[in-house]
Structures are given as structure tokens and as C-alpha cells.
C-alpha positions in Angstrom: 0.0 0.0 0.0 1.0 3.7 -0.2 -1.0 6.4 1.4 -4.2 6.3 3.5 -5.2 9.8 2.4 -4.5 11.2 -1.0 -3.9 14.6 0.4 -1.5 13.5 3.1 1.8 12.4 1.5 4.2 14.5 3.6 4.6 15.2 7.3 3.7 18.8 6.7 0.4 17.7 5.0 -0.2 15.4 8.0 -0.2 18.4 10.3 -2.5 20.4 7.9 -4.9 17.5 8.0 -4.9 17.5 11.8 -5.7 21.2 11.8 -8.7 20.5 9.7 -10.1 17.4 11.4 -9.6 18.9 14.9 -11.4 22.0 13.9 -8.4 23.9 15.3 -8.4 22.1 18.6 -5.7 21.8 21.2 -2.4 20.7 19.7 0.5 21.0 22.1 0.6 21.4 25.9 3.1 21.8 28.7 3.2 22.6 32.4 4.7 25.9 33.3 5.9 24.6 36.6 5.7 21.5 38.8 2.2 21.1 40.2 0.7 23.4 37.6 -2.0 22.2 35.0 -1.2 21.8 31.4 -1.5 24.9 29.2 -2.4 24.4 25.5 -1.9 26.0 22.2 -4.1 25.2 19.2 -3.2 23.7 15.8 -3.4 27.2 14.2 -1.2 28.7 16.8 1.4 26.0 16.3 1.2 26.4 12.5 1.7 30.2 12.9 4.7 29.7 15.2 6.2 27.3 12.8 5.7 29.6 9.9 7.2 32.4 11.8 10.2 30.3 12.9 10.9 29.1 9.4 10.5 32.6 8.0 12.9 33.9 10.7 15.6 31.4 9.7 15.3 32.4 6.1 15.5 36.1 7.0 18.7 35.3 8.8 20.1 33.7 5.6 19.1 30.1 5.8 18.2 28.7 2.4 14.8 27.1 1.9 16.0 23.9 0.4 15.9 20.1 0.9 19.7 20.2 1.1 19.6 22.5 4.1 20.1 20.8 7.4 19.0 22.3 10.8 20.2 20.7 14.0 17.8 20.3 16.9 19.7 19.6 20.2 16.9 19.6 22.7 14.7 17.6 24.9 11.1 17.1 24.1 9.2 20.4 24.2 6.9 22.6 22.2 9.8 24.4 20.5 11.1 21.0 19.2 7.9 20.4 17.4 7.7 24.0 16.2 11.2 23.9 14.8 10.6 20.6 13.1 7.4 21.9 11.5 9.0 25.2 10.6 11.7 23.2 8.7 9.1 21.1 6.9 7.2 24.1 5.7 10.3 25.3 3.8 11.6 21.8 2.7 14.5 22.0 5.2 15.8 18.8 7.0 15.8 18.6 10.8 18.8 16.7 12.2 18.2 15.6 15.8 21.2 15.5 18.2 20.7 13.2 21.2 21.3 14.5 24.7 23.3 11.4 25.3 25.2 11.1 22.0 28.4 12.4 23.6 30.6 15.2 22.4 32.6 13.4 19.8 29.6 11.9 18.1 27.9 15.3 18.1 31.0 16.9 16.5 31.1 14.2 13.9 27.4 14.8 13.0 27.7 18.5 12.8 30.8 18.3 10.6 29.4 15.6 8.3 26.1 17.4 7.7 27.9 20.8 7.7 25.3 22.2 10.1 25.1 26.0 10.0 22.2 26.4 12.4 21.5 24.5 15.6 18.5 24.9 18.0 19.5 24.2 21.6 17.6 24.1 24.9 20.5 23.9 27.4 23.1 26.6 28.3 25.8 24.0 29.1 25.3 22.2 25.8 25.2 25.5 23.9 28.4 26.7 25.6 30.1 23.5 24.8 29.2 24.0 21.1 30.5 27.5 21.2 33.8 26.7 23.0 34.5 24.0 20.4 33.7 26.3 17.4 37.3 25.8 16.2 36.4 22.1 15.4 32.9 23.0 14.0 33.8 25.1 10.9 30.2 25.2 9.5 28.5 26.5 12.7 27.1 30.1 12.0 24.1 30.5 14.3 22.8 29.1 17.5 19.1 29.4 18.4 18.6 29.2 22.2 15.4 28.0 23.8 14.9 30.2 26.8 13.6 33.5 28.1 16.9 35.3 28.2 20.4 34.8 26.8 23.0 33.9 29.5 26.0 36.3 29.7 28.5 33.5 29.3 26.8 32.4 26.1 26.8 35.9 24.7 30.5 36.3 25.4 31.4 32.9 23.9 29.3 33.6 20.8 30.8 37.0 20.3 34.4 35.6 20.7 33.8 32.9 18.0 31.7 35.0 15.7 28.5 32.9 16.0 25.1 34.5 15.7 23.3 33.8 19.0 19.5 34.2 19.0 16.6 33.5 21.3 14.0 31.1 19.8 11.2 33.6 20.4 13.2 36.3 18.7 13.5 34.2 15.6 9.8 33.8 15.6 9.3 37.5 16.0 11.7 38.2 13.1 9.7 35.8 10.9 6.4 37.3 12.0 7.7 40.6 10.7 9.2 39.1 7.5 6.7 36.4 6.5 8.1 34.1 3.7 6.0 32.0 1.3 6.1 28.4 2.3 8.0 25.9 0.1 6.4 22.6 1.0 8.3 19.4 0.5 7.6 16.6 -1.9 7.0 13.0 -0.8 10.4 11.8 -1.9 12.2 14.7 -0.2 14.2 14.0 3.0 12.1 14.5 6.1 14.9 14.0 8.6 18.4 12.7 9.0 18.4 10.4 12.1 21.8 9.3 13.4 22.0 5.9 15.0 24.9 5.2 17.3 26.2 1.7 17.5 28.6 0.1 19.9 31.6 0.9 17.7 32.6 3.4 15.0 31.0 6.7 14.0 27.2 7.2 14.0 25.4 6.6 10.8 22.9 9.1 9.4 19.7 7.4 8.3 18.0 9.2 5.4 14.3 9.1 5.8 11.8 10.7 3.4 8.4 12.1 3.9 7.1 9.1 2.0 8.8 6.8 4.4 6.9 8.2 7.3 3.5 8.5 5.7 3.6 5.1 4.0 4.6 3.5 7.3 2.0 5.4 9.4 -0.7 4.7 6.8 0.0 1.0 7.1 -0.1 1.1 10.9 -3.4 3.1 10.8 -4.9 0.7 8.3 -3.9 -2.4 10.3 -5.1 -1.1 13.6 -8.1 0.9 12.3 -10.5 -1.0 14.5 -8.9 0.2 17.7 -6.2 2.8 16.8 -8.4 5.3 15.1 -7.2 8.3 17.0 -9.6 11.1 17.4 -9.2 14.8 18.3 -10.2 13.9 21.9 -7.2 11.6 22.3 -4.2 12.8 24.3 -0.6 11.5 24.0 2.1 12.1 26.6 5.5 12.8 24.9 8.4 11.6 27.0 10.3 9.1 24.8 13.1 11.0 22.9 11.9 12.9 19.9 15.4 12.2 18.4 14.3 8.6 18.0 11.9 7.6 15.2 9.4 5.8 17.5 8.4 9.0 19.2 8.8 11.0 16.0 6.3 8.7 14.3 3.9 9.0 17.2 3.9 12.8 16.8 3.1 12.6 13.1 0.2 10.1 13.5 -1.2 12.1 16.4 -1.1 15.3 14.3 -2.6 13.5 11.3 -5.6 12.5 13.4 -6.0 15.9 15.0 -5.3 14.7 18.6 -3.2 16.5 21.1 0.3 16.1 22.7 1.3 17.1 26.2 5.1 17.2 27.0 6.5 15.7 30.2 8.2 18.1 32.5 11.7 17.0 31.6 12.4 14.9 34.7 11.7 11.2 34.1 11.6 10.6 37.8 8.5 12.8 38.0 6.8 11.1 35.0 4.0 9.8 37.3 3.1 13.3 38.2 2.7 14.3 34.6 0.7 11.2 33.9 -1.7 11.9 36.7 -2.2 15.5 35.5 -2.4 14.9 31.8 -4.3 11.5 32.0 -3.3 10.4 28.5 -5.4 8.0 26.4 -2.5 6.8 24.3 0.7 5.7 26.0 3.7 4.6 23.8 6.4 3.2 26.0 9.4 0.9 26.1 9.7 -2.5 27.8 12.1 -1.1 30.4 9.4 1.0 32.0 6.8 -1.8 31.8 9.3 -4.2 33.4 9.8 -1.7 36.3 6.0 -1.5 36.9 5.8 -5.3 36.8 8.7 -5.7 39.3 7.3 -3.0 41.7 3.8 -4.7 41.7 5.4 -8.1 42.2 7.5 -6.8 45.1 4.5 -5.1 46.6 2.4 -8.2 46.9 5.2 -10.7 47.8 5.3 -9.6 51.4 1.7 -10.8 52.2 0.4 -14.3 51.4 -3.2 -12.8 51.2 -2.2 -10.0 48.8 -0.2 -12.5 46.7 -3.0 -15.0 46.5 -5.6 -12.3 45.6 -3.3 -10.8 42.9 -2.6 -14.2 41.3 -6.4 -15.0 41.3 -7.2 -11.6 39.8 -4.5 -12.0 37.1 -5.7 -15.5 36.3 -9.4 -14.4 35.9 -8.5 -11.4 33.8 -6.2 -13.5 31.6 -9.1 -15.8 30.8 -11.1 -12.8 29.6 -8.1 -11.5 27.5 -7.8 -14.9 25.8 -11.4 -14.6 24.8 -10.8 -11.2 23.3 -12.5 -9.3 26.2 -10.5 -6.2 27.2 -12.0 -4.1 29.9 -11.2 -2.1 33.1 -14.5 -2.3 34.9 -14.5 -5.8 36.3 -14.7 -6.7 40.0 -10.9 -7.5 39.8 -10.2 -3.9 38.5 -12.1 -2.5 41.5 -10.4 -4.8 44.0 -6.8 -5.1 42.6 -6.0 -3.3 39.4 -7.5 0.1 39.9 -4.5 1.5 41.8 -2.2 0.2 39.1 -4.2 1.8 36.3 -3.9 5.2 38.1 -0.1 5.0 37.7 -0.8 6.0 34.0 -3.5 8.5 34.8 -6.5 6.1 34.7 -7.6 6.9 31.2 -5.2 4.9 28.9 -7.0 2.9 26.2 -4.0 1.9 24.1 -0.4 1.1 25.1 2.1 0.8 22.3 5.5 -0.8 23.0 8.6 -1.5 20.9 12.3 -1.0 20.7 13.2 -4.1 22.7 11.7 -7.6 23.5 8.9 -7.7 26.1 8.7 -10.8 28.2 5.4 -12.7 27.6 4.7 -12.7 31.4 5.1 -8.9 31.5 2.9 -8.4 28.4 0.2 -10.6 29.9 0.4 -8.6 33.2 0.1 -5.3 31.4 -2.9 -6.4 29.4 -4.7 -7.6 32.5 -3.7 -4.9 35.0 -4.4 -1.9 32.8 -7.5 -3.3 31.1 -6.5 -1.8 27.7 -5.2 -2.9 24.3 -1.4 -3.5 24.3 0.2 -3.4 20.9 3.7 -4.6 20.4 5.7 -3.8 17.3 9.2 -4.4 15.8 11.3 -2.2 13.7 14.5 -0.3 13.2 15.4 3.3 12.5 16.4 2.2 9.0 12.8 1.1 8.4 11.3 4.2 9.9 10.9 2.3 13.2 8.2 -0.1 11.9 8.4 -3.5 10.2 5.8 -5.7 12.0 2.9 -4.9 14.4 0.4 -6.9 16.4 -3.2 -7.1 15.1 -5.9 -5.8 17.4 -7.3 -9.2 18.2 -3.9 -10.8 19.0 -4.0 -12.3 22.5 -1.0 -14.6 22.3 2.3 -13.3 23.9 5.8 -13.8 22.6 5.5 -12.4 19.1 5.9 -9.0 17.4 2.9 -9.3 15.1 2.6 -9.6 11.3 4.3 -7.6 8.6 2.8 -4.2 8.0 1.2 -3.7 4.6 3.9 -1.2 3.6 6.7 -3.9 3.4 7.6 -7.4 2.6 9.4 -9.5 5.2 11.5 -12.6 4.6 13.9 -14.7 6.6 17.4 -15.4 5.2 19.7 -18.3 6.0 22.4 -17.7 8.7 24.3 -21.0 8.4 27.0 -20.2 11.0 24.2 -20.0 13.6 22.3 -23.0 12.3 19.3 -20.9 11.2 17.7 -21.8 7.9 14.7 -20.2 6.1 13.4 -23.7 5.3 12.9 -24.2 9.0 11.1 -20.8 9.2 14.1 -19.3 11.0 16.7 -16.7 9.7 17.8 -13.1 9.5 14.9 -10.7 9.2 15.0 -8.7 6.0 12.4 -6.2 4.8 11.7 -4.3 1.6 9.1 -1.6 1.0 8.2 2.1 1.2 9.3 2.4 4.8 12.9 1.5 4.1 15.5 4.3 4.2 17.3 5.8 1.2 20.6 4.9 2.8 23.2 6.3 5.2 24.2 9.9 4.5 27.6 10.1 2.8 28.3 6.5 3.7 28.0 4.2 0.7 30.0 1.4 2.3 27.7 1.0 5.3 24.7 1.5 3.0 25.8 -1.5 0.9 26.2 -3.6 4.0 22.6 -2.8 5.1 20.8 -2.7 1.7 21.4 -5.4 -0.9 21.1 -5.0 -4.7 17.4 -5.8 -4.6 16.6 -3.3 -2.0 16.2 -5.6 1.0 17.2 -4.2 4.4 19.2 -6.7 6.4 18.3 -6.1 10.0 20.8 -8.3 11.8 18.0 -9.7 13.9 17.1 -13.4 13.8 13.4 -14.1 13.5 11.1 -17.2 13.4 7.7 -17.5 11.8 5.1 -18.9 14.2 2.3 -21.1 13.1 -0.2 -18.3 13.2 1.8 -16.2 10.8 3.3 -13.8 13.4 7.0 -13.1 13.8 9.1 -13.8 16.9 12.5 -12.3 17.4 14.7 -15.0 18.8 18.3 -13.9 18.4 20.8 -11.4 17.1 23.2 -12.0 14.2 25.8 -9.6 15.6 27.7 -10.1 18.9 28.1 -13.8 18.4 31.3 -15.6 19.2 32.6 -19.1 19.4 33.6 -20.9 22.6 36.5 -23.2 22.9 34.4 -26.3 22.1 33.3 -24.7 18.8 29.8 -23.7 19.9 28.4 -20.3 18.8 26.8 -18.1 21.5 24.6 -15.0 20.8 25.3 -13.0 24.0 22.5 -10.5 23.5 19.9 -13.3 23.6 21.5 -14.6 26.8 21.5 -11.2 28.4 17.8 -10.6 27.5 16.9 -13.8 29.2 18.8 -13.0 32.4 17.2 -9.6 32.5 13.9 -11.4 33.1 15.1 -12.1 36.6 13.6 -9.6 39.0 16.9 -9.2 40.7 18.8 -8.2 37.6 18.8 -4.5 36.6 21.6 -4.7 34.0 23.7 -7.6 32.7 26.9 -8.1 30.6 27.7 -11.6 29.5 31.2 -12.3 28.3 33.0 -15.3 26.8 36.3 -16.3 25.4 37.1 -18.4 22.4 39.8 -20.2 24.6 37.3 -21.0 27.3 34.3 -23.4 27.3 31.8 -21.3 29.3 30.4 -17.8 29.9 30.7 -15.4 32.8 28.4 -12.5 33.6 28.5 -9.1 35.3 25.2 -8.2 37.0 24.0 -4.9 38.4 21.3 -5.8 40.8 18.0 -3.9 40.6 18.2 -1.8 43.8 14.4 -1.3 44.1 14.0 -5.1 44.2 17.0 -6.2 46.2 16.7 -3.7 49.1 13.3 -4.9 50.4 14.4 -8.5 49.6 17.6 -8.0 51.6 15.7 -6.7 54.6 13.4 -9.7 54.6 16.1 -12.3 54.2 18.9 -11.1 56.5 21.2 -9.8 53.8 23.0 -6.4 53.7 20.7 -3.6 52.6 23.6 -1.4 51.5 24.0 -2.2 47.8 27.8 -2.2 47.9 27.8 -4.7 50.8 25.0 -6.7 49.2 27.1 -7.2 46.1 29.9 -8.6 48.2 27.6 -11.2 49.8 28.2 -14.7 48.6 24.7 -15.7 49.7 23.2 -12.8 47.6 25.2 -14.0 44.6 24.0 -17.5 45.0 20.4 -16.4 45.2 20.6 -14.2 42.1 22.6 -16.8 40.1 20.0 -19.5 41.0 17.2 -17.2 39.8 19.1 -16.4 36.6 19.6 -20.1 35.9 15.9 -20.7 36.5 15.1 -18.1 33.8 17.7 -19.7 31.5 16.1 -23.1 32.0 12.6 -21.7 31.3 13.8 -20.3 28.0 15.6 -23.5 27.1 19.1 -22.2 27.0 21.7 -24.8 26.3 24.3 -25.5 28.9 27.1 -23.7 27.1 24.9 -20.6 26.7 24.6 -20.2 30.5 26.9 -18.3 32.8 29.1 -20.4 34.9 29.5 -17.7 37.5 28.6 -14.0 38.0 30.1 -10.9 39.6 27.7 -8.4 41.3 28.5 -4.8 40.5 26.9 -2.0 42.5 27.1 0.8 39.9 24.8 1.2 36.9 26.2 1.1 33.4 25.5 4.6 32.0 26.0 6.6 28.8 28.1 9.0 30.7 30.5 6.3 31.9 30.8 5.1 28.3 29.3 1.7 29.0 26.0 2.2 27.2 25.1 3.6 23.8 22.8 6.6 23.5 19.9 4.1 22.9 20.8 2.4 26.3 22.3 -0.7 24.8 25.4 -2.4 26.1 28.5 -0.9 24.6 30.3 -4.2 24.4 33.9 -3.2 23.7 33.9 -0.6 26.5 32.3 -3.1 28.9 34.8 -5.8 27.9 37.7 -3.4 28.7 36.2 -2.1 31.9 35.5 -5.6 33.3 38.5 -7.4 31.8 40.2 -8.1 35.1 36.8 -9.0 36.8 36.0 -11.6 34.1 39.6 -13.0 34.2 39.3 -13.4 38.0 36.0 -15.4 37.5 37.7 -17.7 35.0 40.7 -18.2 37.4 38.3 -19.0 40.2 36.9 -21.9 38.2 40.3 -22.9 36.7 38.9 -23.1 33.3 
């Protein structure tokens, strides 16, 4: 398929459609301060602000062209959406810069795209850009999101000859110098999204307006019986707009005339924003759902009565879910699940999750506890974040749905891992209107990802299930051979160990000269502290990690999860080391998308892993 609506073939046209179907309803909202209600601006007001912003940039010398890139280095906010739409109106291309990309990656992106203009929301980040102007030859102007310009920014900008402007002043300049919009065509670039892997420089994924609208039309068509968003729907934006999952959510919300409220910026206070906004649509990631699941499990484990009641409620609701009954007004909702539903504001009717595997037990819990539809999808930035998606009537867990109507999906043999398409197992490849044009100025990496026939090779290993759905079972990359010649995909092993309620983070390591694996585990502090109190273990996390008894308990639980997922003996960790500090992006141990940065972890824990091997004299 191509487009759902003939008049909506670009992201700009999607917004114009939203203006029409919402009858100029509420579009974007924010809280002016903690404890304050959401304040809203309408679709027409957003369009005017975007027109002004784009006109202001052009007045300052920016060229209205699809070869003009504009950097957006900001957290989610109204200005982000306004800058994005302002670029679209004049065929310019927004280039998001992650908060957590790191300085070297940011410099690489700015230099590769020759960014002249960057929108920034943080004085420290802006100052960093200005002080490194000597390494950023293209940078000419910096647009600061704020009420006033800090003095140190003014001085730094003056010293390096960069034009420093307030966002609101660019809007005012454009208001006084209105330019005629230059709307994009479907095949024009809509964004350049850089993905950061575990090694090497980030790659700029070139996505067109057609990529977005073809994908979102397919999602809308497949889920039309339940996902027909209406102007009364509300979405809470907290997942990074620099990632295509949230970017796609913005576009589909706009296309349907619904509204978006931005979180306050502090993820620790997300619950407060949820309670105030009370969204009806809640896109999320497995990590957050896992934490809710773990908290609820920990909350009922201390009382046999609570535990029994919870298990009974879950069983009864699950029987309804299997019959296709999804509701939040049963006796079990009143007795047990009502408080859980209030965690998301109490009005959510659809939860959408993706970006990582979600354990079937967690998915079943979420479907029952929140009494709403839970849709799980699978995709990559290179496929505009969507390849497969659950159908509305899907009640089975453990799959990521069927191929969206915008692309073909096939499995390709991976003989070195013993996966063959004839057995309905292999590397997931897709081809269609959602697939990127390529990596910006990187033909070598483009050729690695896209073959001569246009198939995108994802690097993920999938399996077709009897009902026609896809299950992601492995990862082609990050595999190595143990001493006995067996191949191990460590990401698969790590994902299984993360199902243990005790495990917050996990790094599994092996050696081609050794016959077994070792693992470094960061315990989930919110789970282990109450557990330690009830079981006579140290409550201080550092001391807990030194406890042999604690290690035995966690390793036993991890091995139980491994057995439940049918891991072979050589795929299981022989021993573990408990580490009290989280892996972070700042420490260089995680990628900006929160994935293990394996080379850095390997170097950091080299001696630790060696000591584990010595202990077992392997």
C-alpha cells in the first residue's frame, strides 16, 4: 500500500490534515511549573509559530532547500515540534542531536552534515558547542530556547563569531518578515536520524516524507478498528523525539487531530505528569513496563493474602483476555488493578510498545492490569521504526505481530548460527516504502545494510510462528565461538537473564579459549533492598554485592530463567560478579539508545572476568 489519504503524503500535510479534522483544537501542551496544570496552544497557533520560525531562519540567511540541514539539540518540548514543522514548511531537513550522543559523536554529525544552524535548549550544551567552534567550521548561528540569553553564552558567541538568537526572537523576526512556504515533496528528505552503534562513528539514516507517511498509513490501516485516533485523544510525549518511534507518534497524532502534552523533563517525575495529563494513548518501552511489573510483584510478595488475591485476579482477567475481552470495569479492577491503572492516569485505552523484546509474562500482566489494548511492534530506524505490528485481536504473547502492509518481510539463512529459512528461521529482511534511502555520505555502510534488490538486512534473527506472526529469537551480531566450537549470541542470553527480577543490568562475556560464559550483573536496587531486609542480607548495595549468599540467590534465579527459556548448557553463565554501579551513557558503558557498549564493557570488566575464570580454573 502507499497512502491512506490522497492529500496526506508528507509530514507537513499530515499536520494540515490535523488542523482541519480537529477544527483547530488543542495541539501542544506543557506545564509551566511542577504542580501546575497543562496549558495548551491550538493547531493554528502551532502552524503560525512554525511559519514564523521558518521565515525567521530564512530572513537570517538560511536557504529554503531540501539540502539545508538544521540541528535540533533539545529535549522534548513545544519548541522542538515548532522547529521541526518550521523546517518542513520550507523543505529543510531537521537533524536531531541526542542529549546522550556524547561530544565526539555530536561533533562528527555537525561536521558531516555541515550544520550552519543549531537549535539548543540547554546553556551548558550551547556553551560546549561555542567553545568548540574551532572544530565546528560550519556553525554560524545558535538558536537558544529560553527566556533570556545567559551572559557567558553571549561572550562565547561573540568571541567565536556565531550569531546567537533566542528562539522567540527568531519567531518575531519571521512574523515581521513572512516568507512564502516551500512545502516538501513525498520523496524529499524529512529527517536525518543518526544511529549510534557500539563501535565506530554514528550513521545518518536518510528518511523521506514518503517513508513516514507510507509506514503510518499502514499502521493506521492495520489497527483501524482500535487505533483510530480522534481529536479527543491525548498523548504524553516523554520518549526521545530524536528517536523515530516518538517522531512517528507525533506525526500520526497530528494526522488524526489529537493533542500532545510534553512531560516536565524529569523522568523521575513522570508519574506526576501522567496523573495531571491523563493520556489516552501511551507509547512506552519494555524497560518502563518491566519496572512497573517488578514493583507490583515486590508489593504483593510480602503478604500471602495479597499475593493470592493478585494471582487470582490475574488468572481471571487473563481468561477474559484470551477470549478477546479487554475491559477495566470488572470486580478485579475494583479490588486489585484500579491502583495500578492510576499509575498511568487512569484513562489509557491503548499502550504501544517496541524498541526491545517484552517478556510474555510482563505483556500478559500489562494487558490484565491496565485493562486496555497493548500493541507490540518491531522495527528499526532504517525502516522508519516499523516492520511488524500486532493485530488488534492478538492475545498470544511472545511475538511482534505480522508484517505491515507497507513492506515485505523474509527470513534469510544464517548457516553459521544454524538458522535456515526452510525451518522458518533466519535473519529478518524487509523491503518496502518504509525502508531508508541509505546512510548519509556512507556508501560502504549502505551497501552492508541494503542489498542489490533493496532488501534491508536487520541483523535480527526471527522465526515465523504457526499463526503467521514473527518472533525475534536472536541477534546475528555479537556472536562468538567458545573453545568447544559452539556459537553463542550473548544479547539473547543477556535478555533472558534480564527477566530475573533481581537483575537491573547484565553483561555476558565469553572467550574463544574458554568453554563457558561469565556475567557481570548490576542488581535492581528497588527489588533487592526490600528482599535483603526480609532475608537477613546487607541492605547497602555495595555490601549486598559482596555477599556470597546474595550472589548464589541471584545466580540461581538467573539459571531458572535460562532453563525456562531452554538455554543450552554452554549458553549459561558459569558464574557471576555483582557490580553495585549502573552502566551509564556518561561512563561510556551504554550507547545513547541504552544498549550495552560491548567493547567498553569488555575493557572495563576485563580483570573481573579474568578473575572469575581463574576461580573456576577453566
